[in-house]
C-alpha positions in Angstrom: -63.0 12.5 15.0 -63.9 15.8 17.0 -62.1 14.5 20.2 -59.1 13.5 18.1 -58.9 16.9 16.5 -59.3 18.5 20.0 -56.5 16.4 21.4 -54.3 17.1 18.4 -54.9 20.8 18.6 -53.7 20.8 22.2 -50.5 19.2 21.2 -50.1 21.5 18.4 -50.7 24.3 20.8 -47.9 23.1 23.3 -45.6 22.4 20.3 -46.2 25.9 18.9 -45.5 27.5 22.1 -42.3 25.6 22.5 -41.2 26.5 18.9 -42.0 30.1 19.7 -39.8 30.1 22.8 -37.0 28.6 21.1 -37.3 31.0 18.0 -38.2 34.0 20.1 -35.1 33.5 22.3 -32.8 33.2 19.3 -34.5 36.4 17.6 -34.2 38.1 21.0 -30.6 37.3 21.4 -29.9 38.6 17.9 -31.6 41.7 18.7 -29.5 42.2 21.8 -26.1 41.2 20.1 -26.4 42.9 16.5 -26.4 46.6 17.7 -23.2 45.9 19.6 -21.6 44.4 16.5 -22.6 47.3 14.0 -21.6 49.9 16.5 -18.2 48.3 17.4 -17.5 47.1 13.7 -19.1 49.9 11.8 -20.9 49.1 8.4 -18.0 48.2 6.4 -16.4 45.6 8.7 -19.8 44.3 9.8 -20.9 43.9 6.2 -17.7 42.4 4.8 -17.0 39.9 7.6 -20.3 39.2 9.6 -23.0 39.5 7.0 -20.8 38.0 4.0 -19.7 35.2 6.3 -23.2 34.4 7.5 -24.5 34.4 3.8 -21.6 32.2 2.6 -22.1 29.6 5.4 -25.7 29.6 4.7 -25.4 27.6 1.5 -23.2 25.0 3.5 -25.8 24.8 6.2 -28.4 24.1 3.5 -26.3 21.4 2.0 -25.8 19.8 5.5 -29.3 19.9 6.5 -30.2 18.4 3.0 -34.0 18.9 3.6 -34.0 16.5 6.6 -36.0 19.0 8.7 -38.9 18.2 6.4 -38.4 14.6 5.3 -37.2 13.3 8.6 -39.9 15.0 10.6 -42.5 13.5 8.2 -41.1 10.0 8.8 -40.8 10.4 12.5 -44.5 11.5 12.7 -45.6 8.4 10.8 -43.5 6.1 12.9 -43.8 7.8 16.3 -45.0 4.5 18.1 -42.1 2.5 16.7 -38.9 3.4 18.7 -36.9 1.0 16.7 -37.7 2.7 13.3 -37.2 6.0 14.8 -33.6 4.8 15.9 -33.0 3.8 12.3 -34.2 7.1 10.9 -32.0 9.1 13.4 -29.0 7.0 12.6 -29.5 7.3 8.8 -29.9 11.1 8.9 -26.8 11.6 11.3 -24.7 9.4 8.9 -25.9 11.5 6.0 -25.2 14.8 7.8 -21.5 13.5 8.9 -20.7 12.7 5.2 -22.1 16.3 4.1 -20.1 18.0 6.9 -16.7 16.3 5.8 -17.3 17.2 2.1 -18.5 20.8 2.8 -15.5 21.4 5.1 -13.3 20.2 2.5 -15.0 22.5 -0.1 -14.9 25.5 2.2 -11.2 25.2 2.8 -10.4 24.9 -0.9 -12.6 27.9 -1.7 -10.8 30.0 1.1 -7.5 29.2 -0.9 -8.6 30.1 -4.2 -10.8 33.2 -3.5 -8.8 36.1 -1.8 -11.9 37.8 -0.3 -12.9 34.6 1.4 -9.1 33.8 2.3 -8.9 37.2 4.3 -11.8 36.1 6.6 -11.0 32.2 6.5 -11.0 31.8 10.3 -14.2 33.6 11.0 -15.9 31.5 8.1 -14.5 28.4 9.8 -15.9 29.4 13.0 -19.4 30.2 11.5 -19.1 26.8 9.8 -18.6 25.0 13.0 -21.4 26.9 14.8 -23.8 26.1 11.9 -22.7 22.5 11.7 -23.4 21.8 15.4 -26.8 23.7 15.2 -27.6 21.4 12.1 -26.5 18.2 14.0 -29.0 18.8 16.9 -32.0 16.4 16.3 -34.6 19.0 16.0 -36.5 16.9 13.6 -37.0 14.0 16.1 -38.5 16.4 18.6 -40.7 18.1 16.0 -41.9 14.7 14.6 -42.8 13.4 18.0 -44.2 16.9 18.9 -42.2 17.0 22.1 -40.2 20.2 21.7 -40.6 21.1 25.4 -38.0 18.3 26.1 -35.2 20.5 24.8 -36.4 24.0 24.4 -35.6 25.5 28.0 -32.2 23.8 28.3 -31.2 25.1 24.8 -32.4 28.4 25.3 -30.5 28.8 28.7 -27.2 27.5 27.2 -27.5 29.9 24.3 -28.4 32.7 26.6 -25.2 32.1 28.8 -23.0 32.4 25.7 -24.8 35.5 24.5 -24.0 37.1 27.9 -20.3 36.1 27.1 -20.4 37.9 23.8 -21.9 41.1 25.3 -19.2 40.8 28.1 -15.9 40.1 26.1 -16.6 41.5 22.6 -15.4 45.2 23.0 -13.4 46.0 19.9 -13.1 45.0 16.2 -10.2 42.4 17.1 -12.7 40.5 19.2 -14.8 39.7 15.9 -14.0 36.1 16.3 -15.9 35.8 19.7 -19.4 36.2 17.9 -19.1 32.9 15.9 -16.8 31.4 18.6 -19.2 31.7 21.5 -22.2 30.7 19.3 -20.2 27.5 18.3 -19.7 26.7 21.9 -23.3 27.2 22.9 -24.6 25.1 20.0 -22.2 22.3 20.7 -23.2 22.2 24.4 -26.9 22.2 23.4 -26.5 19.5 20.9 -24.6 17.3 23.3 -27.5 17.6 26.0 -30.1 17.0 23.4 -28.5 13.5 22.3 -28.2 12.6 26.0 -31.9 13.3 26.4 -32.8 11.4 23.4 -30.9 8.3 24.7 -31.6 8.4 28.3 -35.3 9.8 28.6 -36.8 8.8 25.1 -35.0 5.4 24.9 -33.9 6.0 21.3 -30.3 5.2 20.3 -28.2 4.8 17.3 -28.2 1.5 15.5 -26.1 -0.1 12.8 -27.6 0.7 9.4 -26.8 -0.5 5.8 -25.4 1.9 3.3 -28.5 1.3 1.2 -30.5 2.8 3.9 -28.5 6.0 4.1 -28.6 6.3 0.0 -32.5 6.1 0.3 -32.5 8.7 2.9 -30.5 11.0 0.6 -32.9 10.1 -2.2 -36.1 10.8 -0.4 -34.9 14.1 1.1 -33.4 15.4 -2.2 -36.6 17.1 -3.3 -36.7 19.0 0.0 -33.0 20.0 -0.2 -33.5 21.1 -3.8 -36.4 23.4 -2.6 -34.5 24.9 0.1 -31.4 25.3 -1.8 -33.6 27.2 -4.5 -35.0 29.5 -1.7 -31.4 30.1 -0.4 -30.4 31.0 -4.0 -32.4 34.1 -3.9 -32.0 35.1 -0.3 -28.4 34.7 0.4 -27.4 35.4 -3.2 -28.4 39.1 -3.0 -25.9 39.8 0.1 -23.1 37.9 -2.0 -23.9 39.9 -5.2 -23.8 43.2 -3.2 -20.6 42.5 -1.8 -19.1 42.0 -5.2 -20.9 44.9 -6.8 -20.1 47.6 -4.1 -16.7 46.1 -3.1 -16.7 47.9 0.3 -18.7 46.2 3.0 -20.9 49.2 3.5 -23.7 48.5 1.4 -23.7 44.8 2.3 -23.9 46.0 5.9 -26.9 48.0 5.2 -28.6 45.2 3.4 -27.6 42.6 5.7 -28.9 44.7 8.8 -32.4 45.4 7.1 -32.5 41.7 6.2 -31.8 40.6 9.8 -34.9 42.6 10.9 -37.0 40.9 8.2 -35.6 37.5 9.0 -36.5 38.1 12.6 -40.0 38.9 11.7 -40.3 35.8 9.5 -38.7 33.6 12.2 -41.4 34.7 14.6 -43.9 33.4 12.2 -42.0 30.1 11.4 -43.1 28.2 14.6 -46.6 28.5 13.3 -46.0 26.5 10.2 -43.6 24.1 11.6 -45.8 23.0 14.3 -48.7 22.8 11.9 -46.7 20.6 9.6 -46.7 17.3 11.5 -50.2 18.1 12.8 -51.7 18.8 9.3 -49.9 15.6 8.1 -51.8 13.6 10.5 -55.2 15.4 10.8 -55.8 17.4 7.5 -57.4 20.2 9.4 -57.9 22.6 6.7 -60.2 24.7 8.7 -57.5 25.6 11.0 -55.4 27.1 8.0 -58.2 29.4 7.1 -58.7 30.4 10.7 -55.1 31.2 11.3 -54.7 33.3 8.2 -57.7 35.4 8.8 -56.9 36.1 12.4 -53.1 36.8 12.1 -52.8 38.4 8.6 -54.5 41.8 9.5 -52.3 42.2 12.6 -49.2 41.5 10.5 -50.4 44.2 7.8 -51.0 46.6 10.6 -47.6 46.1 12.1 -45.8 46.3 8.7 -47.5 49.8 8.3 -46.1 51.1 11.4 -42.7 49.7 10.6 -42.7 51.6 7.3 -43.4 54.7 8.7 -40.5 54.3 11.6 -37.9 52.4 9.5 -35.2 55.0 8.8 -35.2 56.6 12.4 -35.4 53.2 14.1 -32.3 51.7 12.0 -30.3 54.9 12.8 -31.0 54.5 16.4 -30.8 50.6 16.6 -27.7 49.9 14.3 -26.0 53.4 14.5 -26.1 56.6 12.3 -24.0 54.9 9.6 -27.1 52.6 9.0 -29.7 55.1 7.9 -29.9 53.4 4.4 -30.9 50.2 6.1 -34.3 51.7 6.8 -34.9 52.3 3.1 -33.9 48.7 2.4 -36.3 47.7 5.4 -39.3 49.4 3.6 -38.5 47.7 0.3 -38.6 44.3 1.9 -41.8 44.9 3.7 -44.1 43.3 1.1 -42.0 40.2 1.7 -42.9 40.3 5.4 -46.7 40.8 4.6 -47.1 37.6 2.6 -44.6 35.5 4.8 -47.4 33.8 6.7 -49.5 32.8 3.8 -46.5 31.4 2.0 -45.4 29.4 5.1 -48.8 28.0 6.1 -49.7 27.3 2.3 -46.4 25.5 1.9 -45.6 22.3 3.6 -48.5 22.2 6.0 -51.2 22.6 3.6 -49.7 20.9 0.5 -48.5 18.0 2.5 -52.1 17.6 3.8 -53.4 17.5 0.3 -50.7 15.1 -1.1 -49.0 17.8 -3.1 -45.8 18.3 -1.2 -43.9 18.3 -4.5 -45.5 21.7 -5.5 -43.9 23.4 -2.6 -40.6 22.3 -4.0 -41.7 23.4 -7.4 -42.7 26.7 -6.3 -39.5 27.5 -4.6 -37.7 26.4 -7.8 -39.8 28.5 -10.0 -39.2 31.5 -7.4 -35.5 30.9 -7.7 -35.5 30.8 -11.5 -37.6 34.0 -11.6 -35.2 35.7 -9.2 -32.3 35.1 -11.5 -34.1 36.0 -14.5 -35.2 39.2 -12.8 -31.6 40.2 -11.7 -30.5 39.5 -15.2 -33.1 42.0 -16.4 -32.1 44.6 -13.7 -28.5 44.2 -14.6 -29.1 44.8 -18.4 -31.4 47.8 -17.5 -28.6 49.3 -15.4 -30.3 48.9 -12.0 -27.3 46.8 -10.5 -25.0 49.5 -10.2 -23.2 50.7 -7.1 -25.7 53.4 -6.6 -28.8 51.5 -7.5 -28.2 47.8 -6.5 -28.9 48.2 -2.7 -32.7 49.0 -3.3 -33.1 47.0 -6.5 -32.1 43.7 -4.9 -34.3 44.5 -1.9 -37.3 44.9 -4.2 -36.4 41.8 -6.2 -36.6 39.5 -3.2 -40.2 40.8 -2.3 -41.2 40.2 -5.9 -39.9 36.7 -5.9 -41.9 35.9 -2.6 -45.0 37.2 -4.3 -44.3 34.9 -7.3 -44.0 31.9 -5.1 -47.2 32.8 -3.2 -49.2 33.1 -6.5 -48.0 29.6 -7.7 -49.0 28.0 -4.3 -52.5 29.7 -4.5 -53.1 28.4 -8.1 -52.2 24.8 -7.1 -54.5 24.9 -4.1 -57.2 26.3 -6.1 -56.9 23.8 -9.0 -56.8 20.8 -6.4 -59.3 22.3 -4.0 -61.4 19.0 -4.2 -58.7 17.4 -2.2 -59.7 19.4 0.8 -63.1 18.0 0.8 -62.2 14.5 1.9 -63.3 15.1 5.5 -66.4 17.1 6.3 -64.9 17.8 9.8 -62.1 19.8 8.2 -63.7 22.0 5.7 
């Protein structure tokens, strides 16, 4: 058992490093590109077009993903020695996504026709939709389930970096705004193409004919994950959309979105830890590792957030431009969410799946979403969602929601703590 865990942890380490390279490169590219966007476009155009479009398309991305990054990863992990079954899983997921893409595109075009604010940025929305669609179609779940992220990491990073450089070179005035989603779309498309070529030629996994009932079962199994992810998106992207409606001008949306980008970058830096632990914990139930990771990393995160709190306002003015001073205050209000991100991630799917309580991850997200909507209702009736107060009120609300989710997960783990005693090696 000790040898098995040792070997598993080595694989976990390699997979974590690859996910970190993938995630860090994406974050780094955003850090390089965003200041140019904010300084060329200003807070109003940046908020009204870039941040609003990203928030809108995020909902469509959740629908297209449909929770397969969790459900399909789990299935691949359990069937990693059976290439035929992996081929069936891959084919089912791709079929599901293609259908969802068609439906989502039709809905987006219809909404752009009925909502004037969306119609004014129709082509930007369609470019972002294409970019996110191609990113979603990349079979990340397969590589994560097989714990072979190294196979696509470097190639994907290089391709995306080349198109990031293209944005830096050619995006020089507000009229070039289409280049941001446009070049991203091209980069994601080429990365997706190379991934499928590798899957077929190097891994020996191809598409197979599947019955409709298999596709329907894939939807049914993944629905719980989709609902959970959609509930989470309901309180993350919803704030940006609400702010865009409340303030009318894109300035406040730009300030909130800019701060949210920084918080998201920090959360994304921690995400590879939980994502690589997920298949590992599903196989090994190594609960000792959960405790070790939290005790080691959480003090570092708290110290980092303390430094960010002090430097938030001057940093945002320097990084985004003088117009974005308010983003620093929003960033401070969001820091509690950053502090509890790692516990929320690790105590989510990695820990709950190993305990056989995956449904409670989904329940926690749903409870968080309901709490957030109720909190926004209270804030509205108390007069905190006005043009003057909405910016900080919405920022604090998302931190409060994340805290509620963490409390629920801790309560479930404490209630079912006896399930962690099944293997003495792991306690």
